[in-house]
N, C-alpha and C positions, 0 to 999 in steps of 0.2 A: 202487647208486644208480640209480633209475629216472628216465628223462627223458621229459617229456611230448612228444607230437607237436603241433606247432603247429596250432591249430584253423582257421587260414585257408588250409591247404594246398589249392592248386587244381590244381597241375601237378607231376608227378614226372618228373625228368630223370636217366636213369642213363647213365654212361659207363664204358668200360673204358680204363685207361691203356695206351697203346702204347709201344713200346720208344723211340721218339724223344721221348716226353714224360716219361719217367722222370727224376726229380730236379727237376721243376718245383715251384714253390710251388703249394699247393692253390688259392689265390685266383687265381693266374695260369692255372692249368690250366682252371679253370672259366670264367674270363673269355674265354680263347681258344675253348673249346667253345661258348660262348653268344654269340660275337661277332655272328653273323647275326641275333640277336634284339635286339641293341642294348642288352644288359645291361652296365652299367659295373662296373669292378673294385671300386669303393667299394661298390656295392650288394651285390655278392657277399660283400664282407668283412662287410657288416652281416648278411647272411643266415647266414653261418658263425657269428657271435657269438650269433645267435638260435636256435642248435641246429637248424639245418635241413640239415646236411650229415653224411653218414656215409661213411667211407672203410673199405673191406673190412669193412663190417658194424658198425663202431664209430663212435660220435659223435666228431666232431672240431670243436674250438672255435678252432683256431689257423690263420689263413690261411697262415702261414709253413711249415706242415708240408709236407715234401716227399713227392710221390706216387712209388709204385713201379710198375714195369712189371707189368701184368696185374691190378692192384688195380681193384675196382669202386668207383666214386664215384657216390653217390646224392644228388640235390638235391630236397628238398621245398620248392618255391617257391610263393610266394603268386601270385595272379593277376597276370599282366602287363598286364591291361586297365586303361586309365584310366577315369575316370568320365564321359568325354565320349561322348555318344550322337551317332553320325554323322547329319548332316543334309545332304540335297542342297541345294546353293546355288551361286550364281556364284563362281567362282575363276578368275582370270586368272593362269595360269602363265607365268613368264618364263623360268625355268631349272629343270631337275630332273635328278637321277641318283639312285642307290640311297642316298645319304647325306644329301642336302640338296635342298630346293626354295626357290625365290625366287619370290614372287608379288607382283603389283601390287594392293595393298589399295586399295579404293575409299573415298572419303571417306564418312563416316556409318556405317562398318562398325566394330564393336567387335572387337578382336583375340581375346580370350578371356573366358570368363565372369567375372562379378563381381557385386557387389551390385546388384540391379535389372536384371541382364541374364544370364539363365540359359540362353538358347538364341539361335540365329540368329547366332552369332559366327563369325569366320573359322575358328578351330580346328574348330568343328562341321562346317563345309563341307569343310575339309581332311581331317577324319577319314573322310568319305565317299568321298574320291579316294584317301587313302593309309591303308589299314587298319593299317599298321605303327605309326601314331601311337597306337593303342590300347594298345600296350605301355608307354607312359609312365605314371608316376603323376601324380595331380593333375589340375587343370583348365587347365594350360598346356603340353600335350604338345608337345615339341620347340621351343617358343618360347625364343629366346635374346635377343631385343630386341623392343621394341614400338613402336607408333606410336599417337598419340592417335586417338580415334574420328574426328575430322573432318580428320585429316591423311592424305593419300593417298600412295601411292608404294610403293616396295620394301621388302619384309620377308623375312627369311631364316627358314626353319624347319628344324630337324634331324629326320632321319627315323630315327635310332636313338641310343642313348645315347652311344656313342663319339663320334659326330659332334656331339652336343649339348655334350659336355665340351670337345671341341676347339675349337668355336666360341666357347663361353663363354670359353675361355682367350684366344682371338684378340681378342675384345672387351675383355677386362681388360687385355691388353697393348697396346691401341690399334693393333692390326695391321689393323683394319677401316676402310676409308675410306668415310665417309657424307657425301654432299652433298646439300643441299635446294635447291629453287627456292621462293622466296616473293615475294609482292607486299606491299610496305609503303607506308604513307602517307608522302608526303614525298620528300625527296631526300637520302638519307645521303651522307657522303663516298665517294670512289671506293672505298675499302676500309678495313677496320678489324678490330680485335679487342676483344672484350669478355670480361673475366675476373673479373667480380664474382661472389662466392658466392651460391647460391640456398638458400632455405629456405621453410618455410611462412609465408604472409602472416599476421601476427599479428592482422589485422582481418578476415580472410576464410578460412574453412576450405577453400574450393574453389579458392583462388588460391595461386600461388607468388609469391615476391618476391625482390629483391635484399636481402639482410640484412647488416647491419654486423658481427654476431657469431653464431657458431654455424652459419653456412651451409655447404653442401657445395661443394667446388670445381666450377666450371663454366667452360668455355672455348669460345667462339664466335668464328669468323672469317667475315667476310663480304666479298663484292665486288660492286660495283654493276654490272649488265649493261646496264641501260636505264633511262631516266626519261622519263615522258610530257612532251610539249611544254610542258604547263602546270606541270609540276614537282610535280604532286599525288601521283603513283603512281610507284614504282620497282620494277624487278625485280632481285632479288639472288640470288646464289649463296652458300650458307651452308654451312660445314663446322663440325660440332661434334666436339670431342675428348673430351667427356664426355657422358653421356646422362641428364641430370637431367630431372625432369618439367617440361614446358612451357618448356624452356630457351630455344629460339629466340624463342618469343613473348614471355617475360619480358625477355630481354636487349634485343630490338629496341624493345619499349615503354619500357624504362628509358632508352634513348638518344633517345626521342622520335619513333620511327618504327614505331608498332604495325602489326601485319599487317592487311591489308585483309580485312574481314569478321569480325575478332576482337572481338566484343562484350564479351568478359571483360576483356581487357587494353587495349582501345582504344576504349571506348564513344563517347567525344566525337568522335574522328576519323571513326569509322564513321558516327555520326549526320550529321556534316557532309557525308560523302561521299553519304549517301543523299539529302540536301537538294539537292546541287549536281548530282549525276549519278544521278537515281533509277532510269533504266533500266538502266545498268550495275551500280548497287548490287544490283539483283536477282540478278545472277550470282553475287555473293559471299554465298551462303547460309550460309557456314561460313569460318573462317579459311583464307586462300590459302597453304597450305604443302604442298609435294609432295617426297617422297624420290625424287629423280630418279636419283641415281647411288649404287651400292653395290658395293664391291670387297673381297673377303676371301680369306684363304688357304683352299683346299679342305681340309675336315677330314681327308681320307685322304691325298691326294697332295701337299698343300702348294702346288699351283699356283694362281695367282690367278684367281678367278672375278669377272669385271667385268660388271656389268648396268647399263643405262641404260633409263629408262622416260619416255616422252614426257609433257610436262605435260598435265594434263587439260583438256578442252575449255572448261570454265568459265574457268579461268585463261588460256588462250590468247585467248579472246574478250574478256576483260577487258583484256589487253594491246592487242589490236587496236582496241577501242573507245576506250580511254584514248589511244591514239596517233593517233586520227583527229579531232583538234581542228580547228575551222575554221582554215583558212589565214589568217594575219594578215598583211596587206600594208600597208606604210607608203608613202605617196606624198609626195614632197617635191621641191623645186626652188626656183629663184631667183624674185623677184617678176616677174610677167608672163609666166612661161613657159607657163602654160596648165594648171596643176595642177586648178583647179576645172573647166575644160572637160573634162579627161580623166575626173575624177571623175563628172561628169554623164553621160558616154557610158557608163561602166561601170554606173552606176545604172540608166540606161534599158535595160540588158541583164540585169537582174535581180540585180545584185551589190549585197549590203549595204554601204552606204557611211557615212562619217562625216567631218565637216570641222572642223578646229580653228578655222578663221576664222569659221564659223557659231556655234561655241560661244562664241567670244569676243564676238561681236555679241550673243548672249543674255546673257552675263555683263555687258556694258556698257549693256544696256537699262535703262530706268527700273525701279527696284526690284531689279535684278540684284545678285548678291553682288559681282561685280567692281566695279560702280559704287559700291556702298556702301564697299568696301574702299579703292578709290583716293581717295574723298572724305574718308574718315577720315585717310588718309596725307597728302594734298596739298591738302586744302581743297575747298570747293564751287565754286571758280572753274574746275575742270576739268569741271563738269557743265553740261549745257545747260538750256534752260528747262523741258524735260519731266522732268528729273532723271536722264537717262542721261548716259554719258560723252560729252563733246564731243572726238571722236577728233581733229579738226583742231587744236584747242587742246592736247591731250595730245601730239600728234606734234610740234607746234611747240616745246613745252616740252622734249620729250626731245632734239630736234635742237640746242637752245640750251644744254642742260646735259649735258656729257659724262658718261657712267656712269649717267645717270637711267634709260635703257631697261633697264639690268640690274636696277635696283630694281623697275621696273614688272613685268619678266618674273619676278622671285622672288616677287612677290605673286599674279600671274595664272596662271602655269604650273601650280602645284599644283592649282588649281581646274579647269583644262582637263584635266590628267592624270586627275583623279578622275572627270570625265565620260567619258573615254576608257575607263577601267576599267569604268565602268558599261555602256558600249557593248559591250564584249567579253562581258559576261555575258548580253547579249540576242541573241547571234549564233544561239542555238539549233542547229538542224540545217543551217544554212547551211554550205556547204563553203568559201566564200571571203567575206572581209570586208576592205574597203579603207578605211583612215584617212589622210586628207590632213592633213599637219602641216608647214607651211613651216620651222619651226624644230626638225625632228625630231632632227637631229644635235646642234644647239647646245643643246637642252634635255637632252641625254643620254638620250633615250628609247631609242635603239638599243642602248646599252650595257647597258640593264636587261632585254634579251631580250624586249622588248615586241612585236617583230615577227619573223615567220618570214622575210619577204623585204621588201626595200626597193626601190621603183622611183623613179627619178628622171626628172623631165621637163626637157627641155633644148631651148632655142633660142638664136639669136644675141642678143647684147645689143641690137643695132639693132632687131630685131623686138620684143623685150620693151619697149624704150623707146617704140616707136611704139604698141604695144598699151596701155601704161599712160597715155600722154598722151591717147590717144583715148577711153579708158573712164573714167579717174579724174582726168584733167587733171594728172598728175604732171609736174613739171619735172625737168630733169636733175639739179639739185642735190638734190632730194628723193629720186630714185632712188638717187643715189650714197650718200646718207646711210643709207638703208634697207640697201643692199648692205654698207655698212661694219659693220653690226651681224651680219652673217651670215658663214658660211664662203664661201670662194670657190667658183665653179661647179666648177672642177677638183677641190676637196677634196670637195665633196658627192658628185659623180658617181662619184669613186673608191670610195666606200663603198656604192654601190648595186649590187644584183645584176642589175637590168634598167634600161635607159635607153630612153626614149620620145622620139624627135626630134619637135619640134612647130613647125617653121618654115613649114609649109604651111597649107592651109585646114582647115576643120572636118571636111570630108568625109574628108580623108586622116587626120585624128586619129581619126575613127570606125573606119576600117579598122585603125589600129594598136591601138585598144582591144581589138578582137576578136582580133588577133594576141597581145596581152598576155594575154588570158584564156586562150588556147590554151597559151601557154607556161607560165602558172601551173598549169593543169590537169596538164600533163605533169610538172611538178616534184612535184606532189602524188603522182602515180603512182609517180614514182621514189622518193619517200620511203617509200611503202607497200611497194614492192618491196624497198628496202634493209632496212626493219624485218624483213620476212618472211625475207629471207636471212640477216640477222644471227642470228635466233632459230631458224633451221632446226635447229641442233643439238639443240635442246629439243623438237623435234617428231618425233623418231624414237626407236624402242626397239630395244635390242639386248642380246644376252648372249654374252659371250666367255669361253672358258676358255683362259688364256694357255698357250703351249706350255712 
């Protein structure tokens, strides 16, 4: 019986069995001899079945055949070159040895060729640096896992077949620790686990989705590292125990926290971010996802290879930018302590200011929302001839009817709060903004994280009484009545981060306003330094081979 010679023969390999090799299986013998070429035992078995091996001149079709001392074994192998044409391009190598290379893939770079992308991929550039990748078949030489085109970070590539098989087994056995950094919209819980199965989105061919039936197992764990002061953006560390397409992006969007820059799974959140923070949004040209940590058993020695890659500049700048919100300062104190005077001193020095008292005056003016609301609730008798609120008549009524002041506050405070929120949106590039609110604590605004810092203005009751009597004609009973509706001075000041004494004249208050501005500036710098230090671990790269 004649056997044909394979017509794709490119290389002939001839070996003589030595004494120490006698008795080995044929497939094991060839695997050992071709180890340096990275040819797997399974591929050798395939070649044997394809009539490519002769032992002592005779065709052999059984890999289990034992070779004998002195026998000549000839392999007629196909070309070990892949279809990838090497291309010189940028490759950032984090770790490499004869078996494996770990690279930092840039966002926007495709890992391997595919439909619509036949060149310029990462493997094309790697093939120029590592010619041994040409020994692999197909268009994914050495690739054992992948990253989306717009995901940056660490990627492992095997440099020979035995390393590829070992790494593939490690991934299948979940022996590889992969951790990502990502920026998401909103403030997720401190940590969590998502185990919803994923499948193709039935309404879109390019999207994946959480599916109730027929999906593949997907397990994602995350931990919140940092949240911007306004709560709009958070930095997460994410570990995936499965490697599904778009897994992190889909799971976080499913929870209501899509990735910053992800127009596919979070178009509405991204559009809102572009409207509210247009300059920062320009940094998010793609979804903010970075494979920052990768640890795996070395395919030859079994020792752990641990690599970490600093977050990209765009992601770091987004963190710093989102963390530099205007410093929101609340100013409060008892009646007559000088809150408005201190606010005026700060305004004269270029600080953006807001006053709850002024907003209430606007609401109580003729045609104001507050005047209309109170008239509908209590009747026109609380209005003056111009149609505005008669504040003296309203105050007298509140002092004569216990509990009425709370009802008025419940009507007016939401209007004032709405105006305060509008003020915060107009702070622009200001570094400091101060809002004066006499009932800041009583209204519950401090508990709502409205302010970064609260400043209390304090002076003796004797001084306050004298000031109010001189400026407004208030009696002792009127002052006592208003004080009864507020927290005590001790309770208020105990909740303040800074206290400004104001028993002296205006000149001394001006000096203290300047001192306060300097203290607030130092506090801003400390917060920036603290953020910088807290995130330094994500600003450095390293590669370690455990002993």
